[in-house]
N, C-alpha and C positions, 0 to 999 in steps of 0.2 A: 433685189433685197433692199428694204428700207430700214435704216438704222436711226433711232431717235429715242426720245424720252417717253416711256410709257405714261399715258395720261392717268393711270390709276396708281401703280406702285412707285412711279417716279424714277425707275432705274433705266439706264441707257442700254437698250437692247434692240434686237431685230424686231420690228413691228409687224403685226398682222392686220389684215383688213377687217374692220369692225363694221358690220351692218347696223345702221341706226334708223329705224327699229330693226329687230332681228329679221333675217332673210325670210323666214316663214310667216312673218306678219305682213304679208303682201308686199315685201320689199325685195323682189327678185326680178324686176324689169329695168331696162335701161332708163335713165332719167337725164334731163338736161339741167345743169346747175348754172344759174345766172348770177353774176356778180352784182352786189348791191350798188356799186358805183355806176354800173351801166343802166340800172333802173332809174337813176336820178339824172342821167345825161340827156341832152336834147337830141342826140343823134339817133337814127333809126336802126343803126347796126346792132345786132344782137351779139353781146359778148358773154362767153361762158364756155362750158365744156360738157360733153356727154360722158356720163359714167355708165358703162355697160353692166356693171355688177350691181347696180342699185344704189341707194342712198347710204353713204358711209365713207370712211377714210382709214388710213393706216395710223391708228392711234394707240393700240394696246399690244403689249408683248404677248407671246403665245400662251404663257402661263395664266396671265390675268384673263385673256380672252377665253381660253378653254375652261377654266374653273368657274368664272362667273356665268358663262354660257350654259354650262352643265347644271349649275345650281339654280339659275333663275329664269332662263330664256323661255322654256316651255310653258311655265306658269304665266308669263307675260303674254305669250302668243295666244294662250287660251282666253285671257282677258280681252285681247284684241278681237278674237273671233266672236266672243259673246257680245262685245260692243257693236260689231258689224251687224250681227243678227238683229239686235234691238233697233239699230238705226234703220235697217232696211224694212222693218215692220212698222215704223212710225209713219202714219199716213201724212201727218202735218208736223214734221219735226220742229219747225220754227216755233210752234205753239206748245210744244210738249216739254214739261219738266216734271217728270213723274219718278216715283221710286222704281228702280229696275233691279231685279234679282240676279246677282252674279255669284256663281259658285266658284270660289277662288282660294288660292294661297296668298294672303295679303302681304306677308313679309317678303316673299320671293318676288312679287310684282314690284313693290316699291324699291327693292334693291336693284332690280333690272333697270328700272327707270333712272335711278341715280347713276348706274353704270353708263347709261346713254348720255346723261348730262356730262359725265367726265369726258366722253368722247367729243362732244360738240364744243366744249370749252378748251382753252389752251392747256399746254402741258405744265403750266405753273399752278393750275387750279388745285391739284393734289397737294402742293406745298402749303397752300393757304387753308385747306380744309382737311387736315390729317384725320379728324374724327370721322369724316365721310369715307376716307380710305379704309380705315379699320372696320367701318360698318359694312362695306361691301366685300372685303376680303375675308371676313369671318362670317360664314353663313349663319351661325347661330346667334350673332349679336343682335340685340333688339334696341329700339329707341333711337330716334334721330337727335342730333345735337340741337340745343335750343336755338331758335332763329331760322332754321331751315324748314320750309313747308313745300309740299307737293300738291298740285291741283290738276284736275283734268276736265275735259269737256268733249262732247261728241261733235263731229264735223264731217261734212261730205265734200270738203274743198278739194279742188284739183291741184292746189298749191302744196308744196312741201317746204316747210319753214324750219330753219335752225338758227338760233340766236344765242350766242354765248352771253355770259353775264353782262348785263347792260343796265343803265339807269335811265329812267324816262320821267319827265314831268307831264302830268295830265291835268289840264285846266280844271280847277275846282275840286280836284281829287288829291293832288299831292305828288310826292316823288316815290317811284317804285324801283326796286332792284330785283331783277328777274333774269331767268334764262328760259327759252322756249324751244320745244320740239313739236312740230305739227306734221302729222302724217296720218291721213284719214284711215280709220274712222276716229282716231283720238288726237286731241291736242293736249300737250303736257306743259305745265309751267312750274318752275321751281323759283321760289322767292327766298331771299336771304335777308333777315332782319328787316322785313318789309311786309306790309299788308298786301293782299292780292290786288292786281290791277283791275279786277272786275268781280263784284260781289256775287255774281251768278256762278262762278267757278266752283266745282266740287272739290272740297278739301279731303284728300285721302292720306294725309300725313300720319294719321293714326294707324295705318297699315303696319307701321314700323313697330307697333307695340305687341305684336303677336309672335308666337314661336314659329320656327322654321317649318315644322310639319303640321301646323294648324291650318285646317281647311274648313270652310263653312260657307253658307249662303249669306251674302251681304246685300242689303237693299240700299242702293246708291242713288242719290238725287243728282244725276249727271245731266247738265243742260245741253241742248243743242245750240251751238253758237256759230254764226257765219264767219267765214274767213275769206272774204272776197278780194283781198289784196295780199301781196307777198310780205307786207310789213308786220313786224311783231306786235302782239297783243292788240290787233286791230279787229274788233268785232262789230264793225259798222255794217248795217244792212245795205243792200243795193240802193235803196231809196235815200239813205243817209249819205252815201258816197256820191250818188248822182248817176243816172243810167248812162249818160254820155261818157262819164269817166270809166264806168264799168266796161262799156263797149271798147274803149281805148285799151284798157288793161288786157282784156281777152284777145284783142287783135295783136297786141304787143307780144303775147305769149302763145299765139296761135291756138287758143282754146276755143 
């Protein structure tokens, strides 16, 4: 039994294991989680832990987990499956940025995505963003609060990345405040009062403006972006990173 503060409702309760992304979105195999500090160390010893249940943690109470899962998870899983199908059919994904037709429930998808960001951020995130709490706990509520944006991209990376709210300075671009969840075939980025860290990202924030039961075909300009390192918002190609460095990264992770 794990007792703690639910990352969504903020109440002290027994916590349940929340898969991020949902289990049926290809998140049902054992994974190895590597600590960031060990990535930066000079030792060759691999520090981390194996999670047999897939990518996730004990972050949500049973009520929040069951209700949001029942309301939103299936629609997000459908979105992931469609993304995977498009990605597998692109012969040269690095050169493709075309309009792809997705038949989806947009509001349910963006609410599931925000639930996932609640899980990867600390349990104080809900206190700072009560508008997002009410947004996901009321399935009929529409519109995101001003300043919150959700972006996505396609990727075939073997890395799984989660990054809670962080700020980063990118040379010649400025300061960015963001959170990231990358689990192929989708990378997801949430920004707060910040422009996107890459102009190629597909902005799906407008998904929040539709009714809960609204379903339609949306043509989305989702780019394929490389994720060759475990570091957040790093979209450099192998050539930009350097092939020798790529070789070292793959050796380090036994890829």
